[in-house]
C-alpha positions as CSV (number, residue, x, y, z in Angstrom):
1,M,-86.0,67.9,103.1
2,P,-89.3,69.3,101.8
3,R,-89.3,71.8,98.9
4,I,-89.9,75.5,99.9
5,E,-92.0,77.4,97.5
6,L,-91.1,81.0,97.6
7,D,-93.5,83.6,96.4
8,D,-91.5,86.4,97.4
9,L,-87.9,86.3,97.1
10,T,-87.3,89.4,99.1
11,D,-89.4,87.8,102.1
12,P,-87.0,88.5,105.2
13,A,-88.0,85.2,106.5
14,Y,-85.8,83.5,103.8
15,A,-82.9,86.1,103.9
16,D,-80.4,83.4,105.4
17,L,-81.5,80.6,102.8
18,L,-81.2,83.2,100.0
19,R,-77.8,84.8,101.1
20,D,-75.8,82.5,99.1
21,Y,-77.4,83.6,95.9
22,T,-77.3,87.5,96.2
23,S,-75.3,90.1,94.3
24,L,-73.9,87.7,91.7
25,K,-72.9,90.6,89.4
26,D,-70.5,91.9,91.9
27,V,-67.5,89.9,91.0
28,Q,-65.2,91.4,93.6
29,L,-67.5,90.8,96.3
30,R,-68.3,87.2,95.4
31,A,-64.8,86.5,94.9
32,R,-64.1,87.3,98.4
33,R,-67.2,86.0,99.9
34,E,-67.2,82.5,98.4
35,P,-63.9,81.4,99.6
36,A,-64.2,83.1,103.0
37,E,-67.7,81.4,103.6
38,G,-66.6,78.1,102.3
39,L,-69.0,78.0,99.3
40,F,-69.4,77.8,95.5
41,L,-72.3,78.0,92.9
42,A,-73.1,75.4,90.3
43,E,-75.3,76.7,87.6
44,G,-77.5,74.7,85.1
45,V,-79.1,71.3,85.4
46,E,-75.8,69.5,83.9
47,V,-73.4,71.3,85.9
48,V,-75.5,70.5,89.2
49,R,-75.7,66.8,88.3
50,R,-72.0,67.0,87.8
51,A,-71.4,68.6,91.2
52,L,-73.2,66.0,92.7
53,A,-72.0,63.1,90.8
54,A,-68.4,64.4,92.0
55,G,-69.1,64.2,95.5
56,H,-69.6,68.0,96.3
57,R,-72.0,68.5,99.3
58,P,-74.8,70.9,98.7
59,R,-75.9,73.7,101.0
60,S,-79.1,74.6,99.1
61,F,-80.7,74.7,95.9
62,L,-82.5,77.4,94.1
63,L,-84.8,76.1,91.2
64,S,-87.6,76.7,89.0
65,P,-90.3,74.0,89.3
66,A,-89.5,72.7,86.0
67,R,-85.8,72.3,86.9
68,A,-86.6,70.7,90.2
69,D,-88.4,68.1,88.3
70,E,-85.7,67.3,86.0
71,L,-83.2,67.0,89.2
72,A,-85.6,65.0,91.2
73,D,-83.8,61.8,90.9
74,V,-80.5,63.3,92.3
75,L,-81.8,65.9,94.8
76,P,-80.6,64.8,98.3
77,E,-82.8,64.9,101.3
78,D,-80.6,67.0,103.6
79,A,-80.5,70.3,101.7
80,P,-83.2,72.9,101.2
81,V,-84.9,73.1,97.8
82,L,-86.1,76.5,97.2
83,L,-88.7,76.8,94.5
84,A,-89.2,80.1,92.6
85,P,-90.4,81.1,89.1
86,A,-87.4,81.4,86.8
87,A,-88.4,85.0,86.1
88,A,-87.8,85.9,89.7
89,F,-84.2,84.9,89.8
90,E,-82.8,87.9,88.3
91,R,-84.5,90.1,90.9
92,L,-82.6,88.2,93.6
93,T,-79.2,87.4,92.0
94,G,-78.7,90.4,89.8
95,V,-78.1,88.3,86.7
96,D,-80.4,86.7,84.2
97,L,-80.3,83.0,85.0
98,H,-82.1,81.3,82.0
99,R,-81.3,77.9,83.1
100,G,-83.5,78.1,86.2
101,A,-81.2,76.0,88.3
102,I,-78.5,77.0,90.8
103,A,-77.1,75.3,93.7
104,S,-74.9,76.6,96.5
105,M,-72.3,73.9,97.3
106,H,-69.8,73.4,100.1
107,R,-66.2,74.4,98.8
108,P,-63.8,71.6,99.2
109,P,-60.3,72.2,101.3
110,Q,-57.8,73.9,99.1
111,R,-55.1,71.6,97.8
112,T,-51.6,72.5,97.8
113,T,-49.1,71.7,95.0
114,A,-47.8,68.8,97.4
115,D,-51.5,67.6,97.7
116,L,-51.9,67.5,94.0
117,L,-48.7,65.6,93.5
118,A,-49.5,63.0,96.2
119,A,-53.0,62.5,94.7
120,L,-51.6,61.8,91.3
121,G,-48.8,59.6,92.3
122,P,-46.2,58.1,90.0
123,G,-46.3,57.2,86.4
124,P,-47.0,59.1,83.2
125,R,-48.8,62.3,84.0
126,R,-49.8,65.6,82.4
127,L,-50.4,68.9,84.2
128,L,-51.7,72.1,83.1
129,V,-50.0,75.0,84.9
130,L,-51.7,78.6,84.9
131,E,-49.8,81.6,85.9
132,D,-52.1,84.7,86.7
133,V,-54.9,84.0,84.3
134,V,-57.4,86.5,85.6
135,D,-60.3,86.1,83.4
136,H,-62.8,83.7,84.8
137,T,-64.1,82.7,81.4
138,N,-60.7,81.6,80.3
139,V,-59.9,79.7,83.3
140,G,-63.2,77.7,82.9
141,A,-62.2,77.0,79.1
142,L,-58.7,76.1,80.0
143,F,-60.1,73.5,82.5
144,R,-62.5,72.3,79.8
145,S,-59.5,71.7,77.4
146,A,-57.5,70.0,80.0
147,A,-60.5,67.5,80.7
148,A,-61.1,67.1,76.9
149,F,-57.4,66.1,76.4
150,G,-56.8,63.9,79.5
151,V,-54.8,66.2,81.7
152,D,-54.6,64.6,85.1
153,G,-54.4,67.9,87.0
154,V,-54.2,71.6,86.9
155,L,-52.1,73.9,89.2
156,V,-53.0,77.7,89.4
157,S,-50.6,80.3,90.6
158,P,-51.5,82.2,93.8
159,R,-53.0,85.4,91.8
160,C,-55.0,83.1,89.2
161,A,-58.7,83.6,89.1
162,D,-60.9,81.1,91.2
163,P,-61.8,77.9,89.3
164,L,-64.8,77.5,91.3
165,Y,-66.2,81.0,90.5
166,R,-69.7,80.6,89.0
167,R,-68.7,81.7,85.6
168,S,-65.5,79.3,85.6
169,V,-67.6,76.4,86.7
170,R,-70.2,77.1,83.9
171,V,-67.7,77.8,81.1
172,S,-65.8,74.4,82.1
173,M,-68.9,72.5,81.8
174,G,-68.5,71.4,85.3
175,T,-65.2,69.8,84.5
176,V,-63.5,71.8,87.2
177,L,-65.5,69.9,89.7
178,H,-64.0,66.6,89.2
179,L,-60.7,67.4,87.6
180,P,-58.1,67.7,90.5
181,W,-56.4,71.1,90.8
182,A,-54.5,73.0,93.5
183,R,-53.1,76.5,93.9
184,A,-49.5,77.0,94.4
185,T,-48.3,78.6,97.6
186,T,-45.1,79.8,96.4
187,W,-44.6,81.2,92.9
188,P,-42.8,80.4,90.8
189,G,-41.1,78.4,93.6
190,D,-43.6,75.5,93.3
191,L,-42.3,74.6,89.8
192,D,-39.2,73.2,91.6
193,L,-41.7,70.8,93.4
194,L,-42.9,69.7,89.9
195,R,-39.4,69.0,88.7
196,G,-38.5,67.4,91.9
197,N,-41.3,64.9,91.2
198,G,-39.9,64.2,87.8
199,F,-42.0,66.6,85.7
200,T,-40.5,68.5,82.8
201,V,-41.8,72.1,82.8
202,A,-42.6,73.4,79.4
203,A,-43.5,76.8,78.9
204,L,-45.6,78.1,76.1
205,A,-44.0,81.3,75.0
206,L,-42.5,83.1,72.2
207,A,-38.8,83.1,73.5
208,D,-35.9,83.2,71.2
209,D,-34.8,79.7,72.0
210,S,-38.3,78.1,72.0
211,V,-39.0,74.9,70.2
212,E,-41.8,74.7,67.5
213,L,-44.6,72.7,69.2
214,G,-44.6,70.0,66.4
215,E,-40.8,69.4,67.0
216,F,-41.3,68.9,70.9
217,R,-41.0,65.5,72.2
218,A,-43.2,65.4,75.0
219,P,-41.9,63.5,78.2
220,E,-44.0,60.9,80.2
221,R,-44.4,63.7,83.0
222,L,-45.1,66.9,81.5
223,A,-46.2,70.2,83.0
224,L,-47.3,72.7,80.3
225,L,-47.2,76.2,81.8
226,L,-49.3,79.1,80.2
227,G,-49.4,82.7,81.2
228,T,-51.8,85.4,81.7
229,E,-54.0,86.7,78.9
230,G,-52.1,90.0,78.1
231,D,-48.5,89.6,78.9
232,G,-48.0,85.9,78.9
233,L,-45.6,84.2,81.3
234,S,-43.6,86.5,83.7
235,R,-39.8,86.4,83.4
236,R,-39.4,84.6,86.7
237,A,-41.8,81.6,85.7
238,L,-40.3,81.4,82.1
239,A,-36.7,81.2,83.8
240,G,-38.1,78.3,86.0
241,A,-39.2,76.3,83.0
242,D,-37.0,73.5,81.4
243,V,-38.0,74.3,77.9
244,A,-40.0,76.9,76.0
245,V,-42.2,75.8,73.1
246,R,-44.4,77.9,70.5
247,I,-47.1,77.3,68.2
248,P,-46.3,78.4,64.7
249,M,-48.7,80.7,63.2
250,D,-49.3,83.1,60.5
251,E,-46.9,86.1,60.8
252,R,-49.9,88.5,60.9
253,V,-51.0,87.2,64.2
254,D,-48.9,87.1,67.2
255,S,-50.8,85.0,69.5
256,L,-53.7,83.0,70.2
257,N,-56.3,83.3,73.2
258,V,-55.0,81.4,76.1
259,A,-57.7,78.8,76.1
260,A,-57.3,78.1,72.4
261,A,-53.5,78.0,72.7
262,S,-53.9,75.3,75.5
263,A,-56.1,73.2,73.4
264,V,-53.6,73.2,70.6
265,A,-50.7,72.4,72.8
266,L,-52.6,69.6,74.7
267,W,-53.7,67.9,71.5
268,Q,-50.2,68.0,70.2
269,T,-48.7,66.8,73.4
270,R,-51.3,64.0,74.0
271,P,-50.0,60.5,74.9
272,R,-49.7,58.3,71.8
């Protein structure tokens, strides 16, 4: 498809093409619109490349001329390429997109827990399970840790923030685009599905009966469960775990950021 040079991003003739990129500052609006309209956004040259490499189908691209040249080798022929000066992006999107590259992609069908387990199959596996992590930056960082330490998939609770939200995708460095993940339909009931498929559910929590992480012998099929940023795991989720583990730390600090805690725990429980 030919490139379309846009001198005026407010031109009503291009309103339909540009609608995917409007009001990016309105998190609540975007969080409703994107799943409902079947799209997500990939921001930055490397993330756009990773989205295409992972097989995600583009709806359109909004690029500065320089970024369009950088991506010329991977831009498909069947999606509009909208060209505009990088300085004009903020007027349209409401945010300062220094990277000069953003793509609207078709959102893939939502996996269930059963779908994820079927895709992973038997054998040694590790899952990261997130309960109600509502900050998109933390979700992206958690996916990045999961990918870095060889996790096979991620399961998020029904109220967890959208891993395909623009900020999550960006912070994850695009790893959310290739790492299999699913959203639980019943919570914490879906933990029973994990156990039924041979997983030991280990909750990262400061429980009275918790085991120090260094003393925990990770099983071949491990689901590491982490809770929301402020309150940690709910009582019901903690009750649904097989074991609680804790990261020992200086007594003057009671907890780590959830993404930092995941990196420590995933490193310690990595296959050896």
